[in-house]
C-alpha positions in Angstrom: -20.0 -9.2 10.3 -20.6 -7.2 13.5 -24.0 -6.3 14.6 -23.5 -2.8 13.2 -23.4 -4.0 9.6 -25.8 -5.9 7.3 -25.5 -9.7 7.7 -25.1 -10.4 4.0 -24.5 -8.0 1.2 -24.9 -7.9 -2.5 -21.6 -6.5 -3.8 -20.7 -5.1 -7.2 -17.0 -5.0 -8.1 -16.1 -2.1 -10.4 -12.7 -3.0 -11.7 -11.4 -6.5 -11.7 -7.7 -5.7 -11.3 -5.7 -7.4 -8.7 -7.4 -5.8 -5.7 -10.9 -5.9 -6.9 -10.9 -9.5 -7.9 -9.1 -10.7 -4.8 -11.2 -8.8 -2.3 -14.3 -9.7 -4.1 -13.4 -13.3 -3.9 -12.6 -13.0 -0.2 -16.0 -11.4 0.5 -17.7 -14.1 -1.5 -15.9 -16.7 0.5 -17.2 -14.9 3.6 -20.8 -15.5 2.4 -21.6 -12.3 0.5 -23.0 -12.3 -3.0 -21.0 -10.8 -5.8 -23.7 -9.6 -8.2 -21.4 -8.6 -11.0 -18.0 -7.4 -12.0 -16.6 -5.1 -14.7 -13.6 -6.1 -16.8 -12.2 -4.0 -19.6 -9.2 -6.0 -20.7 -8.7 -9.7 -21.6 -6.4 -10.0 -18.6 -9.1 -8.5 -16.3 -11.7 -10.8 -17.7 -9.5 -13.9 -17.2 -8.8 -12.8 -13.6 -12.5 -12.3 -12.9 -13.3 -15.7 -14.3 -10.6 -17.3 -12.2 -11.3 -15.6 -8.9 -15.1 -15.0 -9.3 -16.3 -18.0 -11.4 -19.9 -17.7 -12.4 -20.2 -14.0 -11.6 -21.6 -12.0 -14.4 -19.2 -9.6 -16.2 -21.1 -6.5 -17.3 -21.0 -2.7 -17.3 -20.9 -0.7 -14.1 -24.3 0.8 -14.4 -25.9 -2.6 -14.7 -24.2 -4.3 -11.7 -24.4 -1.3 -9.3 -28.2 -1.1 -9.5 -28.5 -4.5 -7.8 -25.8 -3.9 -5.2 -25.9 -3.0 -1.5 -22.2 -2.3 -1.7 -20.3 -0.9 -4.7 -16.6 -1.6 -4.5 -14.7 0.7 -6.9 -11.3 -0.8 -7.4 -9.8 1.1 -10.3 -6.4 2.7 -10.7 -5.9 5.8 -8.4 -5.7 8.2 -11.3 -9.1 7.1 -12.5 -11.0 6.8 -9.2 -12.4 10.4 -9.0 -13.7 10.3 -12.6 -15.3 6.8 -12.2 -17.0 7.9 -9.0 -18.3 11.1 -10.6 -19.5 9.2 -13.7 -21.4 6.6 -11.6 -23.0 9.3 -9.5 -23.9 11.5 -12.5 -25.4 8.5 -14.4 -27.7 7.6 -11.4 -25.9 4.3 -10.9 -25.5 5.0 -7.2 -28.4 5.3 -4.8 -29.2 6.4 -1.3 -28.3 3.8 1.3 -25.6 2.0 -0.7 -22.1 1.6 0.6 -19.6 2.9 -1.8 -16.1 1.7 -1.0 -12.6 2.1 -2.5 -9.3 0.5 -1.7 -6.9 3.3 -2.7 -4.3 4.1 -0.1 -3.9 7.7 -1.3 -7.5 8.7 -0.8 -10.0 8.9 2.0 -13.6 10.0 1.7 -13.3 13.2 -0.2 -12.9 11.4 -3.5 -16.2 9.7 -2.9 -18.0 13.0 -2.4 -20.3 12.6 -5.5 -21.4 9.3 -4.1 -22.2 10.8 -0.7 -24.2 13.6 -2.5 -26.3 10.8 -4.1 -27.0 9.5 -0.6 -24.5 6.6 -0.5 -22.3 5.9 2.5 -18.6 6.4 1.6 -15.9 4.1 3.0 -12.2 3.7 2.4 -10.4 0.4 3.1 -6.8 0.0 1.8 -5.0 -3.3 2.0 -1.4 -2.6 3.2 0.2 -5.4 1.2 1.0 -6.1 -2.5 -1.5 -8.4 -4.2 -0.7 -10.6 -7.1 -4.3 -11.0 -8.4 -4.3 -14.8 -7.8 -5.8 -17.2 -5.4 -2.5 -17.1 -3.4 -3.6 -13.7 -2.1 -6.7 -15.1 -0.3 -4.6 -16.6 2.4 -2.2 -13.6 2.5 -5.1 -11.4 3.5 -5.2 -13.1 6.9 -3.7 -10.7 9.5 -2.9 -8.0 6.9 -3.4 -4.4 8.0 -6.1 -2.4 6.2 -6.1 1.4 6.5 -9.8 2.3 7.3 -11.5 5.7 6.9 -15.2 6.2 7.4 -17.8 8.8 8.3 -18.9 9.3 11.9 -20.9 6.3 13.1 -19.8 4.1 10.2 -16.4 3.0 11.5 -17.6 -0.3 12.9 -19.1 -1.2 9.5 -15.9 -0.5 7.6 -13.9 -2.5 10.2 -16.3 -5.4 10.0 -15.9 -5.5 6.2 -12.1 -5.8 6.8 -12.4 -8.4 9.5 -14.5 -10.6 7.1 -11.6 -10.4 4.6 -9.4 -11.8 7.3 -7.6 -8.5 7.8 -6.9 -6.2 10.7 -8.5 -2.8 10.5 -6.3 0.2 11.3 -8.0 3.6 11.7 -6.6 6.4 9.5 -8.2 9.9 9.9 -9.2 11.6 6.7 -6.5 14.3 7.0 -3.8 11.7 7.5 -4.4 9.6 4.4 -1.7 11.2 2.3 0.9 10.9 5.0 -0.2 7.3 5.6 0.2 6.5 1.9 3.5 8.2 1.7 4.8 6.2 4.6 3.8 3.0 2.9 5.4 4.0 -0.3 8.6 5.0 1.4 8.8 1.7 3.2 7.6 -0.7 0.5 8.3 0.9 -2.9 11.5 2.6 -2.1 12.9 -0.3 -0.3 12.4 -2.4 -3.4 14.2 0.3 -5.4 17.1 0.3 -3.0 17.4 -3.5 -2.9 17.3 -3.7 -6.7 20.0 -1.0 -7.0 22.1 -2.9 -4.5 21.7 -6.0 -6.6 22.8 -4.1 -9.7 25.9 -2.7 -7.9 26.9 -6.2 -6.7 26.4 -7.6 -10.2 28.7 -4.9 -11.5 31.4 -6.1 -9.1 31.1 -9.6 -10.5 29.6 -11.0 -7.3 27.8 -14.3 -7.8 24.1 -14.5 -6.6 23.7 -10.9 -5.3 20.1 -11.9 -4.2 21.5 -14.6 -2.0 24.0 -12.2 -0.4 21.4 -9.5 0.3 18.4 -11.7 1.2 19.3 -12.6 4.8 20.7 -9.2 5.5 17.7 -7.3 4.2 15.2 -9.6 5.8 17.0 -9.4 9.2 17.3 -5.6 8.9 13.6 -5.1 8.3 12.6 -7.4 11.1 15.1 -5.7 13.5 13.8 -2.2 12.5 10.2 -3.2 13.1 11.0 -4.9 16.5 13.7 -2.6 18.0 13.6 0.7 16.1 16.5 3.2 15.6 18.6 2.0 18.5 19.3 -1.3 16.7 20.8 0.5 13.7 24.2 -0.9 12.5 26.7 0.2 9.9 29.2 3.0 9.5 26.9 5.9 10.3 25.8 4.3 13.6 29.6 4.0 14.5 30.3 7.6 13.2 32.8 6.0 10.8 33.1 9.1 8.5 35.9 7.7 6.4 33.9 4.7 5.4 31.0 6.8 4.5 33.3 9.0 2.4 34.5 5.9 0.5 31.0 4.7 -0.1 30.0 8.1 -1.5 33.1 8.2 -3.7 32.6 4.7 -5.3 28.9 5.2 -5.8 29.5 8.6 -7.4 31.7 6.9 -9.9 29.4 4.0 -10.7 25.9 5.4 -10.1 25.5 9.1 -9.4 21.8 8.7 -8.6 22.6 6.0 -6.1 25.1 8.4 -4.5 22.4 11.0 -4.2 20.1 8.5 -2.5 22.9 7.4 -0.2 23.6 11.0 0.8 19.9 11.7 1.4 19.2 8.6 3.4 22.5 9.1 5.3 21.4 12.5 6.4 18.0 11.1 7.5 19.8 8.3 9.4 22.1 10.8 11.2 19.1 12.8 12.2 17.2 9.8 13.6 20.3 8.5 15.4 21.0 11.8 16.9 17.4 12.0 18.2 17.7 8.7 20.0 21.2 9.2 21.3 23.1 6.6 19.2 25.2 9.4 17.8 26.6 12.4 19.6 27.0 15.8 17.9 30.7 15.3 17.1 30.1 12.0 15.4 27.1 13.3 13.6 29.0 16.4 12.3 31.8 14.2 11.0 29.5 12.0 9.1 27.4 14.9 7.7 30.5 16.6 6.4 31.1 13.6 4.1 27.5 13.2 3.2 27.0 16.9 2.3 30.3 17.4 0.5 30.0 17.7 -3.3 32.1 15.0 -4.8 
């Protein structure tokens, strides 16, 4: 840990889902003490036993009293209520760190803990976790979105570094946009790939995943390395007739996919216009096909 943070911490893990159990195990590996973990389901209990062997499984009010840091790793929709319940029950105390890993939220959701005198921190791992020991190595180099009060940034960042991650500062007012960007890139890309697999399956193509794998991986890497100017495909060439054919065949087989194609096509045109890949004539020709009601 950095000089700004306590050398060793007693950590309570509230919620032994994939994130709670994995990050708890990583902090334990870094030398901190996990004083207890909560587990509501049989699956959570098994995960806690596998990733945090020997750590007591108990209720939240019991384990938080012993902790210097309370890590609340519950589903986003439950986070506010859990924080409020812990604060109202006296389970949180002045001087504790209270941390959550939810991408959507910053510090506001931890307001009841702050009122109780605790120090709120938000550290969100920007990668999908499986809830297994495989994740421990995957944390190395992973980005974590960090939000902390004035003067506490170095502590939050030190906690991330001890996990093996790379802290990335996210201002409180930017948390929703930060989370939306991650969802757009990760969740929706999965939806698009799975829809493309389904379309190829409908054509009778063998091994759609094998067809798409190299293309998708190369496209993502190219986008991250080179940006919009590296875009390929019919829109980048202002090939309006091909775009029209795509829309037509998608409309016949999957109207929702056609809607997505149109929306993403318009976004692509806008971005390529901005960087000069498309001129206004080419953009207009493509947009006519994308905006036309089929």
